[in-house]
C-alpha positions in Angstrom: -3.1 36.2 8.7 -0.8 36.7 5.8 2.3 34.7 4.9 5.0 35.2 7.4 8.7 34.4 8.1 9.9 33.4 11.5 13.3 33.4 13.1 13.7 29.6 12.6 13.4 29.9 8.8 17.1 29.6 8.2 18.5 28.8 4.8 18.8 25.1 4.1 21.9 23.3 2.8 22.5 22.7 -0.9 20.7 19.6 -2.2 22.8 16.4 -2.8 21.3 15.9 -6.2 24.0 13.7 -7.8 24.3 11.1 -5.0 20.6 11.0 -4.3 19.9 10.5 -8.0 22.4 7.7 -8.1 20.7 6.0 -5.1 17.2 6.4 -6.6 18.5 5.1 -10.0 20.1 2.1 -8.3 16.8 1.3 -6.5 14.9 1.6 -9.8 17.3 -0.8 -11.5 17.0 -3.3 -8.8 13.2 -3.1 -8.7 13.0 -3.4 -12.5 15.3 -6.4 -12.6 13.1 -8.2 -10.1 9.7 -7.0 -11.2 9.1 -10.0 -13.4 9.8 -12.6 -10.7 7.1 -14.7 -9.1 4.0 -13.0 -10.7 1.1 -10.7 -10.1 -0.1 -10.0 -6.6 -3.8 -10.7 -5.8 -4.4 -7.0 -5.5 -2.7 -6.3 -8.8 -5.0 -8.8 -10.5 -7.9 -6.9 -9.0 -6.5 -3.5 -10.2 -6.2 -4.9 -13.7 -9.9 -5.7 -13.8 -10.8 -2.4 -12.1 -8.8 -0.6 -14.8 -11.3 -2.0 -17.3 -14.2 -0.4 -15.3 -12.8 3.0 -14.6 -15.0 5.2 -12.4 -14.7 7.9 -9.8 -14.7 5.3 -7.1 -14.7 1.7 -6.1 -16.2 -0.2 -3.2 -12.9 -0.4 -1.3 -10.8 2.4 -2.8 -10.6 5.7 -4.7 -9.9 5.6 -8.4 -6.2 6.5 -8.7 -4.4 3.1 -8.4 -6.7 1.3 -10.9 -6.2 4.3 -13.3 -2.4 4.1 -12.9 -2.5 0.3 -13.4 -4.5 0.8 -16.6 -2.1 3.5 -17.9 1.0 1.4 -17.0 -0.1 -1.8 -18.7 -1.4 0.1 -21.7 2.0 1.7 -22.3 4.4 -0.9 -21.0 2.5 -4.2 -21.5 0.0 -6.3 -19.5 2.7 -8.2 -17.5 4.0 -7.9 -14.0 6.9 -5.9 -15.3 4.7 -3.6 -17.3 2.3 -3.0 -14.5 5.1 -2.1 -12.0 6.9 0.5 -14.1 5.0 3.4 -12.5 5.5 1.8 -9.0 9.2 1.7 -9.6 9.3 5.3 -10.6 7.2 6.2 -7.5 9.6 4.4 -5.2 12.5 6.2 -6.8 10.7 9.6 -6.3 10.1 8.7 -2.7 13.9 8.6 -2.1 14.3 12.1 -3.5 11.6 13.4 -1.1 13.1 11.7 1.9 16.4 13.4 1.1 14.6 16.7 0.7 13.0 16.3 4.1 16.4 15.6 5.6 17.6 18.9 4.0 14.8 20.8 5.7 16.2 19.6 9.0 19.5 21.3 8.2 21.3 18.2 7.0 24.3 18.7 4.7 24.9 16.7 1.6 26.4 13.7 3.5 23.4 13.4 5.8 21.0 13.8 2.9 22.7 11.0 1.1 22.7 8.8 4.2 18.9 9.5 4.6 18.4 8.5 1.0 20.4 5.3 1.5 18.4 4.4 4.6 15.1 4.9 2.8 16.2 2.9 -0.2 17.3 -0.2 1.8 14.4 -0.1 4.3 12.1 -3.1 4.0 8.7 -1.3 3.7 9.7 1.0 0.8 11.3 -1.9 -1.0 8.3 -4.2 -0.6 5.6 -1.8 -1.7 7.9 -0.3 -4.4 8.1 -3.8 -5.9 4.3 -4.0 -6.3 1.6 -1.8 -7.8 -0.5 -1.0 -4.8 -2.4 1.8 -3.1 0.3 1.8 -0.4 3.0 2.4 -3.1 1.5 5.7 -4.2 0.3 6.5 -0.6 3.9 6.4 0.7 5.0 9.0 -1.8 2.0 11.1 -1.0 2.8 11.0 2.7 6.4 12.0 2.0 5.3 14.9 -0.1 2.8 16.1 2.4 5.4 15.6 5.1 7.9 17.7 3.2 5.4 20.6 2.8 4.4 20.3 6.5 8.0 20.5 7.5 8.4 23.6 5.3 5.3 25.2 6.8 6.5 24.7 10.4 10.1 25.6 9.7 9.4 28.8 7.8 6.1 29.8 9.2 5.0 30.7 5.6 1.3 29.9 5.7 1.1 29.6 1.9 2.5 26.1 2.3 -1.1 25.1 3.4 -2.1 25.3 -0.3 0.6 22.8 -1.3 -0.4 20.5 1.6 -4.1 20.8 0.4 -3.1 20.1 -3.2 -1.1 17.0 -2.3 -3.7 15.8 0.2 -6.5 16.1 -2.4 -4.5 13.9 -4.8 -3.7 11.5 -2.0 -7.3 11.2 -1.2 -8.0 10.0 -4.8 -5.7 7.1 -4.0 -6.4 6.2 -0.4 -8.3 7.8 2.5 -5.5 6.7 5.0 -3.8 10.1 4.6 -6.3 11.6 6.9 -4.7 9.7 9.8 -1.3 11.4 9.8 -2.9 14.8 9.1 -5.1 14.3 12.2 -2.1 13.2 14.2 -0.1 16.3 13.1 -3.0 18.6 13.8 -3.3 17.2 17.4 0.5 17.5 17.8 0.6 21.2 16.7 -2.3 22.0 19.1 -0.3 20.4 21.9 3.2 21.7 21.3 3.0 24.3 18.6 3.7 26.3 16.6 0.0 27.1 16.9 0.1 30.4 14.8 0.1 28.3 11.6 -3.4 27.2 12.5 -4.7 30.8 12.6 -4.5 31.5 8.9 -6.9 31.8 6.1 -4.4 29.8 4.0 -5.3 26.8 6.1 -8.9 27.2 4.9 -7.6 27.6 1.3 -5.7 24.3 1.7 -8.8 22.5 3.0 -10.9 23.8 0.0 -8.2 22.8 -2.4 -8.1 19.3 -1.0 -11.9 19.0 -1.0 -12.2 20.2 -4.6 -9.7 17.6 -5.9 -11.1 14.8 -3.8 -14.7 15.9 -4.4 -15.6 13.5 -7.3 -14.6 10.4 -5.3 -16.2 11.7 -2.1 -19.4 12.3 -4.1 -19.2 8.7 -5.5 -18.8 7.3 -2.1 -21.7 9.3 -0.7 -24.1 8.3 -3.5 -23.1 4.6 -3.0 -23.6 4.5 0.7 -19.9 5.0 1.8 -18.9 1.4 1.1 -15.3 2.2 2.1 -16.5 2.7 5.7 -18.0 -0.7 5.6 -14.8 -2.2 4.3 -12.8 -0.4 7.0 -15.1 -1.7 9.6 -14.6 -5.3 8.3 -10.8 -4.9 8.5 -11.1 -3.7 12.1 -13.6 -6.4 13.1 -11.8 -9.3 11.5 -8.1 -8.4 11.9 -8.2 -5.7 14.6 -6.9 -7.9 17.5 -4.1 -9.4 15.5 -3.2 -6.0 14.1 -2.9 -4.6 17.7 -0.8 -7.6 18.9 1.6 -7.4 16.0 1.8 -3.6 15.8 5.0 -2.9 17.7 6.9 -5.9 16.3 6.0 -5.1 12.8 6.9 -1.4 13.2 10.4 -2.6 13.9 10.6 -5.6 11.5 8.9 -4.2 8.4 11.1 -1.1 8.2 14.3 -2.8 9.6 15.6 -3.4 13.2 18.9 -1.9 12.1 17.2 1.4 11.4 15.7 1.7 14.8 18.7 3.8 16.2 18.4 6.2 13.2 14.7 7.0 13.6 15.0 7.1 17.4 17.9 9.6 17.0 15.6 11.6 14.7 12.8 11.6 17.2 15.1 12.8 20.0 16.7 15.4 17.8 13.4 17.0 16.9 12.1 16.8 20.4 15.2 18.1 22.2 17.1 20.4 19.8 16.6 24.1 20.7 17.1 25.0 17.0 14.4 22.6 15.9 11.7 23.4 18.4 9.4 24.0 15.5 9.7 20.3 14.6 8.5 18.9 18.0 5.0 18.5 16.5 6.3 16.3 13.7 8.1 14.1 16.3 5.0 13.9 18.4 2.8 13.1 15.4 4.3 9.6 15.1 3.2 8.3 18.6 -0.1 10.0 18.2 -0.6 8.2 14.9 0.3 4.9 16.5 -2.4 5.4 19.1 -4.9 6.2 16.4 -4.0 3.1 14.4 -4.2 0.9 17.5 -7.5 2.4 18.5 -9.2 1.7 15.1 -7.5 -1.7 14.7 -5.7 -0.7 11.5 -2.9 -2.5 9.9 0.6 -1.9 11.4 2.0 -0.6 8.1 -0.4 2.4 8.3 2.1 4.2 10.6 5.3 3.2 8.9 5.7 6.1 6.4 6.0 8.6 9.3 9.1 6.6 10.4 10.8 7.6 7.2 10.5 11.3 8.3 12.1 10.3 11.6 14.8 8.6 9.6 15.4 11.7 7.6 15.7 13.7 10.8 18.1 11.1 12.3 20.6 11.2 9.5 22.6 14.1 10.9 22.9 12.9 14.5 23.8 9.4 13.3 26.7 10.7 11.2 27.7 13.0 14.0 27.9 10.0 16.3 30.5 8.5 13.9 33.0 11.4 14.7 32.9 10.9 18.4 34.9 8.5 20.5 36.1 5.3 18.8 35.5 6.4 15.3 36.7 3.3 13.5 34.6 1.0 15.6 31.5 3.2 15.1 32.0 3.5 11.4 32.3 -0.3 11.2 29.0 -0.7 13.2 27.2 1.7 10.9 28.6 0.1 7.8 27.5 -3.3 9.1 24.1 -2.0 9.9 23.7 -0.7 6.4 24.8 -4.0 4.8 22.6 -6.1 7.1 19.6 -3.8 6.5 20.0 -4.1 2.7 20.4 -7.9 2.9 17.5 -8.6 5.3 15.2 -6.1 3.6 15.8 -7.6 0.2 15.2 -11.1 1.4 12.0 -10.1 3.2 10.6 -7.6 0.7 11.8 -8.6 -2.7 11.3 -11.8 -4.8 14.8 -13.1 -4.6 14.2 -16.4 -2.6 13.3 -19.6 -4.4 9.6 -20.3 -3.8 10.5 -23.4 -1.8 12.0 -21.0 0.9 9.5 -18.2 0.8 7.5 -19.4 3.8 10.3 -18.2 6.1 9.5 -14.6 5.4 5.7 -14.7 5.2 5.2 -13.9 9.0 6.8 -10.5 8.3 5.7 -10.0 4.7 2.8 -12.2 3.7 2.5 -10.3 0.4 5.4 -12.3 -1.0 3.3 -15.4 -1.0 0.3 -13.7 -2.7 2.4 -13.4 -5.9 2.7 -17.1 -6.4 0.3 -19.7 -7.8 -2.3 -17.8 -9.8 -1.6 -19.4 -13.2 -1.8 -22.9 -11.6 -5.1 -21.9 -9.9 -6.6 -20.8 -13.2 -5.4 -24.0 -14.9 -7.1 -26.1 -12.2 -10.3 -24.1 -12.7 -10.0 -24.9 -16.5 -9.8 -28.6 -15.7 -12.8 -28.4 -13.5 -14.7 -26.4 -16.1 -14.2 -29.3 -18.5 -16.2 -31.5 -16.2 -19.3 -29.5 -17.2 -21.0 -31.2 -20.2 -20.3 -29.2 -23.3 -24.0 -28.4 -24.1 -24.3 -26.8 -20.6 -21.3 -24.6 -20.7 -22.9 -21.8 -22.6 -25.3 -21.4 -19.6 -22.7 -22.1 -16.9 -21.0 -19.5 -14.7 -17.7 -19.3 -12.8 -18.2 -17.6 -9.4 -15.2 -16.8 -7.3 -15.4 -15.9 -3.6 -12.7 -13.3 -3.6 -11.3 -10.7 -5.9 -7.9 -12.4 -6.2 -9.4 -15.6 -7.6 -11.7 -13.7 -9.9 -8.9 -11.4 -11.1 -6.6 -14.4 -11.8 -9.3 -16.2 -13.8 -10.1 -12.9 -15.7 -6.4 -12.5 -16.6 -5.3 -16.0 -17.3 -8.6 -17.6 -18.2 -8.9 -16.6 -21.8 -5.8 -18.7 -22.6 -7.8 -21.7 -21.3 -11.0 -20.6 -23.1 -12.7 -19.8 -19.8 -15.6 -17.3 -19.6 -15.5 -14.1 -17.7 -15.7 -14.9 -14.0 -18.1 -13.2 -11.5 -17.7 -12.5 -7.8 -19.6 -10.7 -5.1 -16.4 -9.5 -3.4 -15.6 -5.8 -3.3 -16.2 -4.0 -6.6 -16.6 -7.2 -8.5 -20.1 -7.1 -7.0 -20.7 -3.8 -8.9 -19.6 -5.5 -12.2 -22.2 -8.3 -12.0 -24.5 -10.0 -11.8 -24.4 -12.6 -14.6 -27.4 -12.5 -17.0 -30.5 -14.3 -15.7 -30.2 -16.5 -18.8 -27.2 -18.2 -17.1 -29.3 -20.9 -15.5 -26.7 -23.7 -15.9 -24.1 -25.1 -13.6 -22.1 -22.9 -11.3 -18.4 -23.6 -10.7 -17.5 -22.1 -7.2 -14.0 -21.2 -6.5 -13.7 -21.0 -2.7 -10.8 -21.2 -0.3 -12.7 -23.6 1.8 -16.2 -25.1 1.8 -18.7 -22.2 2.4 -22.2 -23.4 3.2 -23.6 -19.9 2.9 -22.7 -19.6 -0.8 -23.2 -23.3 -1.7 -26.8 -23.1 -0.4 -27.6 -20.5 -3.1 -26.6 -22.8 -5.9 -28.5 -26.1 -5.5 -26.7 -29.4 -5.2 -23.0 -28.9 -4.9 -20.0 -31.3 -4.8 -16.3 -30.7 -4.7 -14.6 -31.7 -8.0 -11.0 -30.6 -7.3 -8.5 -29.0 -4.9 -6.0 -26.5 -6.2 -2.4 -27.5 -6.0 -0.3 -24.6 -7.2 2.8 -26.8 -7.5 4.6 -24.8 -4.8 5.0 -25.3 -1.1 4.0 -21.7 -0.4 1.7 -21.3 2.5 -0.5 -18.7 0.9 -4.3 -18.2 0.8 -4.9 -20.0 -2.5 -3.1 -23.3 -1.9 -5.7 -25.9 -1.3 -8.6 -23.8 -2.8 -11.7 -25.9 -3.3 -13.4 -26.1 -6.7 -17.1 -26.9 -6.2 -19.5 -27.7 -9.0 -23.2 -26.8 -8.3 -26.3 -27.6 -10.4 -27.2 -23.9 -10.8 -28.5 -20.8 -9.0 -31.6 -21.4 -6.9 -33.0 -18.0 -8.0 -32.4 -15.6 -10.9 -29.0 -14.0 -10.6 -30.5 -10.5 -10.3 -32.5 -11.7 -7.3 -29.7 -13.6 -5.8 -27.0 -11.0 -6.3 -27.5 -8.8 -3.2 -27.0 -11.9 -0.9 -23.7 -12.7 -2.6 -22.1 -9.3 -2.0 -19.1 -9.3 0.5 -17.2 -6.3 1.6 -14.3 -7.9 3.3 
């Protein structure tokens, strides 16, 4: 089949460039102003170390986020603010794409601007825009793929499959999660159409394009035994039940309860409007994706980006609602909803609260707490390290049980004259083991006593408990520092038993 035009390929409205740019710039200013608050997130500390070991893949992720972390800190400085510059730009770009998606649904400039406002004040985009994370770049990738998919279905021009393939290939170099919305959309198109877009050699061209771009990482995963599948299995096994229980509440809370009417209006508009029948598959893709995420026990945020597409579609009917009936009252309600959304999203997603009050938002956004306490943890490790007799320190090793602890010690440790830490967690396992000549004491950094690991290091006794100096209920408060006499076997022999995928 060749590229085609269909009757529903009407011309779109002019793009609201100036107001959308102003909204994106405002978001960038806010994120920049707050990017130095609190500190590095545990994942960011991991990315900093991964950026020193660039490869085509890592145990738990493709290479793009560590590469971008390395680029950002090299250019802008090895600080939270320097690391997050590219994240801020990515969040701003996402606002543009959401407005462009709204435009594809026939929205005028006012509705495009309203869609951009909704995206900019929603909790999930704010939270991941503040951090350098795989989810940050994944959100933009989903929006770009969504934009091209909407163009494909609206115009019937099969050449958009190549653009979808190109953006999918890049997305796969960041996170494999993108296959879930694509699978949901494919099922939806098969169920409600328009099916002709699936009968095109351009679809094959798009698949080949995606495979070529993602190929290096896929090859890395294949030659290393597909460790990402092991990690995904661990997430489902350990957190699957909790993820399923919290799925619906977090779909509402993490985006914003006040935006529910907007994305519901978007869903109903795509499903019911006779002029948007081509978009029914996009509406249906969201509930299908929810079913997929629930089935695999994935994290609730996995489905949130598709809600932004529903928000984009809901901008026009929301503004139309303002012109019917009691206009003044309805405008007041919408204005109040926007203000409340902005305030609650900022409190939940951004580092604006004092650390003494942050526990209140952790049930909705636990990532806030994971930005606090890492310098204090490293300082406590340094104090424990001093308990090792000086003649033994050259043969001693610091072994952390998770990548956050290891990343913090790697980053903050040199200021305390600490050696490079080791860990068996995720890709840290690929960057070890210590030399077999390290036969001296082992300082274990463990969230709680772990007999499995302690039994590998001879006689062990706790020498300290980490007090971060904050009342934050995060994973590192109360971490145990345990000093052991030494490894029971050479590190190279012991190392496989110390590996942990999740």
